[in-house]
N, C-alpha and C positions, 0 to 999 in steps of 0.2 A: 504493500499500500504506500502510496505517495501523497503528501499533503502539501498543497501550495499554500505558503504563509507568508504574509507582508513582513518586510523586515521591521523589527522593533515591536510587532504586535504581541499581545498576551497569549502565551502558549500553554497555560496551565491545563487546558481541557485536553491537550495532546500529551501532556507529560506521563499519564498512566497507561498509555497505549502501547502495546509491544508491536514491533515490527513494522513501524511507520517511519519512512523516510521524509524529512522535511526539506522542502525546496523553497527558497526565497523567491517571491514574484509579487506582481500586483496586476489587478485587472486593468489598470491604465498602462501598463507596459506590455505590448503585444509580443515583444522578443521573449519575455520571461514565460509567457503563456506557451509560446511554441516549445520552448525548452522543456517545460513541465510535462506536456503530454506525449512527449517522444517515448516510443516503445511502450506506451499504455495500451491495454486492450479495452478498457471501460473507463467512464468519466461519470463523476457526480458533480455537478455544478451547483454548490449550495451558498456561494458567497453573494452578497449584496450589500449596498448602502441602505441600512434600514434606519432611516431618520424621518421623522414627520415634520421636522423643521431643520432648514439647512440656509446658513447665511449666503452661500454662493450656489444657487440651484444648478448651474451647469456642471459641477462635480458629480451630482448624482445620476445625471444622464451619461457622462463619460464612464462611469462605473458600471451602472446597471444595464444600459443599452449598448454602448460601444463595446464594453469590456465583454458582455455576453457574446456578442457577434464576433469579437475577435477569438474568443476562447473556442467556441464551437468550430468556426472556420479552422483554427489550428488543429483541433481534434479530427475533423474530417480529413485534412491533408496528412495527418499523421497516420490515418487508417484506424482510428478507434472504432470499435465494433458496436458500442451501445453506449448511450448517453441519458442520464437522467438530469433534467433541468429543474430546479426549484423556482417555481414561479410564486404566486400568492393568490389567495382569494380576493385579494385588492383588485385584481384584473377582471373580475367577474361581475355580471349583472346582478342587480337586486330586485326583489319583488316589492313593489310599493305597498302591498297589503301584509308585509312583514312575514310571509310564508318562506320556507327555506328555498333559496336558490340553488341552481345546479350548473353543470358546465355548458348547458344549453340555453340558459337564461340570456336574452338579448342584451347587448352592451356596445358601447362606443367610447372613443377617447373622450368625448364631451362629458361623459358620466364620471370620469376621473377626477377626484377632488385631491389637489396637492401634488407636488412634484414627485414624491415617493410613488404614489398609485400611477401617475402618469408614466413614470419611468418604467415600472414593471410591466404596465400594459404594452408599451412600445417595445420593451425587450421580448415579451412574448410573441408579438407579431413578427419580431426578427427572427426568432426560433421557428415559427410556422413557415416563414419564407425560405429559411435554409433547409427545412425538411422537404419542401416542394422543389427548389431549385438546385440543391447541392445533395440531395439525398441524405442529408444528416440523420443518422439514427438516434432521434431524440424522443423520449417519453417525457412528458411535462407532468409535474405534480404541483399542486396548489393548496399548500397548507393553510389553515385558517389561523388561529391565534395560539400558537404553542406556548405552554407554560410547563414549569418544572425546574429541576436542579440544574446548576451550572450555567446560569445566565449572568456571566461574569461582567458584561459591560456596564449596566444591564441594558437590555432592549426596551423600547417604550412600554411594552407590557410588563416587563420585570420591575420597571420604575413604579408601576401601580403597587406591586406587592411590597417594595422596599418602602414607599411612602406611607402605606398603611400600617406597616409594622412600626414605623418610627412615629406614628401618630401625626403625619403631616398631610392628611387628606380630610379636612374637616367637612367638605361638601363635595358634590358631584353633579355632572350633567348626564341626564339619562340617555342611553343608547343601548343597542344590543350588539352582541358578539358571539363568536363560536369558539369555545374553549376546548383545546385538545392537549393531552400530555405529549411533551416533546419526544418522549421515547416512542410513543405510537406513531409520531410523524416519522421517526428514523425508521422504524419497521416498515411504514408505508413506502418510503423510498426504495428498500430492498425489494418489496413486493412488486412495485412498478417495474424495477429493474428485471425481475425475473419473469413477471407475467404481463407487463403492460405492452400495448401495441404501439408502434412507432407512429408519431404525430398526434397521439391521443393525450388527452389531459385528464387528471383524476383529482378530485378534491379530497384532500387528507383533513378531516375536520372530526369534531367530537360532539360536544353538547351546546345547543343554543342557550344563551342566558341574557338577561339584562345586565347592564353594569352594576346596578344596585344588588342584584342577586349575587353577582362575583364578589363585590365588596363585602356583603354579609358573610359569604363562605369564607373569605379569607380571614375575617374578623373572628369567626368561630374557630378556624383551624389555629390561628395565632393568638387566640385569648385577648384581642384588643377591641375597642369599640368601634362600630362602623359608623361611617358618616350618615347623618340623617336629614341633611338639608340638600334638597334638590334644586339646583339653579337652572333657570330657563336659559335656553341656548342664546338668545339675543342679549340677556343681561351679561353673560360672560365675555362677549366679543370685545367690548372695550378693555377688559382686563387682559385678554390674550394680546390685544394689539400693544398695549403698554409693556407687557412681558417680553414681547418680540423686540421692541425698541430698546429695552435695558439689556437683553441679550446681545445685541448687536453692539452696543457701547461697551459691555463687560467682558465680552468673549465667552459667555456662559451659554447654557441651553435653557430656553424659557420654560417655566413651570408648566405652561399651557400655551399652545399656539393657535393661530387663527385656522389653520387646515384641520386641527384636531378638532375643533368645535364644529367646523363645517362638516367633517365626517360623522360626527355624532349624531347629526340629524337623521342618518340612514342606519337602520337596524341590519347588521351584517349577519343575516342568519343563512345557513347553508345546509345541504344535504350531502353525505358521503355514500349515498347508496350505490352509485356507479362503482366506486373503489371497493365497497363492501361485496358487490355481486361479482365484478369482473377480477378483483385481485385477492379476495379474501380478506380484505382490511377489517379489522375489529377494534376500535378504540375503546378504552376503558371509561368508566364515568369521570366526569370533570372533577367530581369531588376529590378523587385520588390525585388528579394533576395538582389541584390547588393545595391539597396537604403536602405533597412532595416539595412543591415550590415554597410553600411557607417554611417547612422545616429546613430547607437549604438556605434560604435568606436569613432566617433567624440565627444559624450558625455563623453565616457571613457578617451579619450586624452584631455579633456578640450577645445574642439572647433577645434582639428587638430594640 
């Protein structure tokens, strides 16, 4: 197994894995991608810039769109036999009546809110094109909202857990999301590799929950108080604008961004029926994912 890792990046999640050769490179460095895929039979492209706010939006497109195109083209030229590309449910359509969407729900670029979602949508379209025009042997997986241990950065979702356990979330904006254990997402990648059809995409999700239900489950698992104040979307927009302006001045990440509030207006509920039927995918209950994430974050935060 070969892992492509950025120079200077946090490698703790690789430290305990045996038999892994680390190669340094970057999705913005096409030459490093060509070196990385040489003599490889298979490729799992799981890297992305997963930020819901970024001061220089062009960066996220260079990484998520151009980087994906360069990597898959390099893999095709190197003769890689099978590729699993990690997309996101962020690229999929949503049902206005809040029923779970699937891989066939209509969607367009105009439906994408924010640079992260737009970049992932455009990246997936590039993958579709490479499958058609270059016979790229790619299977696409669309994870929903993975939670669990080892979220070392943390991701935007992991930040919710950390803020809850620190008592830094007094209020919330109501929305809906699909929670899945990160280990089930990993298993889903392997199932897609083994059983997926080239050019097809598979939602790797779990359980649909409102944000309030998620926060209450974190509170129970972490023995902390859940926030009780639900703030209307419109009321929080000025706060998000001010948070972004301060972040630009201070070089920090805003506590809440305008795109996050705009995204929250839509309930991101999904069905994994296709992956369950075609791949044998079987996600565990969201409660187990939440408990595992809480236990990991509590240990990292020194008990909360």
